[in-house]
C-alpha positions as CSV (number, residue, x, y, z in Angstrom):
1,M,12.8,-1.7,-16.0
2,N,15.4,1.1,-16.4
3,T,15.3,2.9,-13.1
4,I,15.0,2.1,-9.4
5,S,11.8,4.0,-9.5
6,D,10.4,1.7,-12.2
7,R,11.5,-1.3,-10.3
8,L,9.9,-0.1,-7.0
9,K,6.7,0.5,-9.0
10,K,6.8,-3.1,-10.2
11,I,7.3,-4.3,-6.6
12,L,4.3,-2.2,-5.4
13,S,2.2,-3.6,-8.2
14,Y,3.3,-7.2,-7.6
15,Y,2.2,-7.0,-3.9
16,G,-0.8,-4.8,-4.6
17,L,0.5,-2.2,-2.1
18,T,0.2,1.6,-2.1
19,A,3.4,3.6,-1.4
20,A,2.0,4.3,2.1
21,Q,1.3,0.6,2.8
22,F,4.8,-0.4,1.5
23,A,6.4,2.3,3.7
24,Q,4.5,0.9,6.7
25,E,5.6,-2.7,5.9
26,L,9.2,-1.5,5.9
27,G,8.8,0.7,8.9
28,I,10.0,3.9,7.1
29,Q,8.6,7.3,6.3
30,K,6.1,7.5,3.4
31,S,8.2,10.4,2.1
32,S,11.1,8.1,1.6
33,I,9.1,6.0,-0.8
34,S,7.7,9.1,-2.5
35,H,11.2,10.4,-3.1
36,I,12.5,7.2,-4.6
37,L,9.4,6.9,-6.8
38,S,9.9,10.5,-8.1
39,G,13.6,9.9,-8.7
40,R,14.6,12.6,-6.3
41,N,16.5,10.1,-4.0
42,K,18.1,6.7,-4.3
43,P,17.4,4.0,-1.7
44,S,19.6,4.2,1.4
45,F,21.4,1.2,2.9
46,Q,18.8,1.2,5.7
47,F,16.0,1.0,3.0
48,L,17.8,-1.9,1.3
49,T,18.3,-3.7,4.6
50,K,14.6,-3.4,5.5
51,L,13.5,-4.5,2.0
52,A,15.7,-7.6,2.3
53,K,14.4,-8.5,5.7
54,R,10.7,-7.9,5.0
55,F,10.7,-9.2,1.4
56,P,13.5,-11.8,1.2
57,E,12.2,-13.1,-2.2
58,I,13.0,-9.8,-3.9
59,N,16.3,-10.0,-5.7
60,L,18.3,-7.1,-4.4
61,K,20.7,-7.2,-7.4
62,W,17.8,-6.7,-9.7
63,F,16.4,-3.9,-7.6
64,I,19.7,-2.1,-7.4
65,T,21.1,-2.7,-11.0
66,G,18.1,-4.0,-13.0
67,E,20.0,-7.2,-13.8
68,G,18.3,-10.5,-13.4
69,T,14.7,-11.2,-12.3
70,M,12.6,-9.5,-9.7
71,L,12.3,-12.6,-7.5
72,V,15.2,-14.6,-6.2
73,E,15.7,-17.6,-8.5
74,D,15.3,-21.1,-7.0
75,K,18.9,-22.0,-7.6
76,F,19.9,-19.3,-5.1
77,R,17.5,-20.4,-2.4
78,T,18.4,-22.8,0.4
79,D,15.9,-24.4,2.8
80,A,17.3,-22.4,5.7
81,C,16.8,-19.0,4.0
82,F,13.1,-19.4,3.4
83,E,11.9,-21.2,6.6
84,P,9.6,-19.5,9.1
85,E,11.6,-17.6,11.7
86,A,10.6,-20.0,14.5
87,Q,12.1,-22.9,12.7
88,K,15.2,-21.0,11.5
89,K,16.1,-19.9,15.1
90,S,16.1,-23.5,16.2
91,K,18.8,-24.4,13.7
92,I,21.2,-21.6,14.4
93,E,23.5,-21.7,17.5
94,V,24.5,-18.3,18.7
95,L,28.2,-18.1,19.4
96,P,29.9,-15.7,21.9
97,Q,31.4,-12.7,19.9
98,N,35.0,-13.8,20.6
99,E,34.3,-17.2,19.0
100,V,32.7,-15.9,15.8
101,S,34.6,-16.8,12.6
102,A,33.7,-17.8,9.1
103,N,34.8,-21.4,9.8
104,S,32.8,-21.8,13.0
105,I,29.7,-20.3,11.5
106,Q,30.1,-22.6,8.4
107,K,30.2,-25.6,10.8
108,K,27.2,-24.4,12.9
109,L,24.7,-23.5,10.2
110,T,22.7,-26.3,8.8
111,V,22.1,-25.4,5.2
112,S,21.4,-27.8,2.3
113,Q,24.6,-27.8,0.2
114,T,25.9,-29.9,-2.6
115,A,29.5,-31.2,-2.4
116,S,30.8,-28.4,-4.6
117,Q,29.4,-25.5,-2.6
118,E,31.5,-23.8,0.1
119,V,30.8,-20.6,2.0
120,E,33.2,-17.8,0.8
121,N,31.9,-14.8,2.8
122,I,29.3,-14.2,5.5
123,I,27.7,-10.8,5.8
124,M,26.2,-10.1,9.2
125,V,23.8,-7.1,9.3
126,Y,23.0,-5.8,12.7
127,D,19.8,-4.1,13.8
128,N,21.6,-0.7,14.0
129,D,22.3,-1.0,10.2
130,T,26.0,-1.7,10.6
131,F,27.5,-4.8,9.1
132,K,30.5,-7.1,9.3
133,I,31.9,-9.2,6.5
134,L,33.6,-12.5,7.6
135,K,35.8,-14.0,4.9
136,K,36.8,-17.6,4.6
137,S,40.3,-18.1,6.0
138,I,42.6,-20.3,3.9
139,Q,44.5,-22.8,6.0
């Protein structure tokens, strides 16, 4: 799989979707998919965000660079990442904006971790396609 176009074709084939159906799933224009498939355009940040939200099992590193496998490997999954939305919401406590920090989020999220795993960064993507990176503070 050399190009993003090739990788997008593989995703469409994997899910048995046409370009129009895939565009509908992501909530984007059909022409956006057509332009990526033709090689005219590269995927936008908005496209990647919507792909990640709708198809969390797709490995974005593979999609962008061609490195790795199409699907997220089990070693990268956590129970919290792949639960139905209703269950996920019950485990996450929303903090007021002025209290949000990497340390407080690390304490609030219930994610299966081994003793050697620590959260280094948290990337929060908002529905207006902006994002914030929270970095672990060293104390």
